[in-house]
C-alpha positions, 0 to 999 in steps of 0.5 A, spaced: 296 088 342 300 094 339 298 101 339 300 105 332 303 111 333 305 116 328 312 118 329 311 126 328 306 124 334 311 120 337 315 124 338 311 130 340 308 125 346 315 121 347 314 122 355 307 120 355 307 114 350 314 111 355 310 112 362 304 109 358 308 102 356 312 102 363 306 102 367 302 098 362 306 093 359 303 095 352 307 096 346 307 101 341 308 101 335 311 107 331 309 108 324 313 113 319 307 115 312 304 108 315 310 104 315 312 101 321 319 104 323 320 102 330 316 099 336 316 102 344 316 096 348 317 095 356 323 091 359 324 086 364 329 088 369 330 082 373 333 080 367 336 085 364 340 086 371 342 078 372 344 077 364 349 083 365 351 081 372 352 074 370 356 078 364 360 082 369 361 075 374 364 072 367 369 078 365 372 078 373 373 070 373 376 070 367 381 077 369 383 073 376 391 072 375 391 068 379 394 067 387 401 071 384 401 077 388 402 084 383 409 085 386 411 077 384 409 078 377 413 084 376 418 081 378 417 075 374 417 080 368 424 083 369 427 076 370 425 074 363 
């Protein structure tokens, strides 16, 4: 269940609301003139870290030049 907070109130109590979400895990719905405009939700750090790590490892694998050294690659480029 979400707690609903007006935008002005959320702005003045942001630190408190963030702490509430982080410790209790409950969503906070932020409204403007009675209409929902944003939601403050806790993050699942383990999945965020794992996803970031997987992206970094994939980028690392795709950027490997092979077994050639940098000097070999430079020399090959000069021969062309």
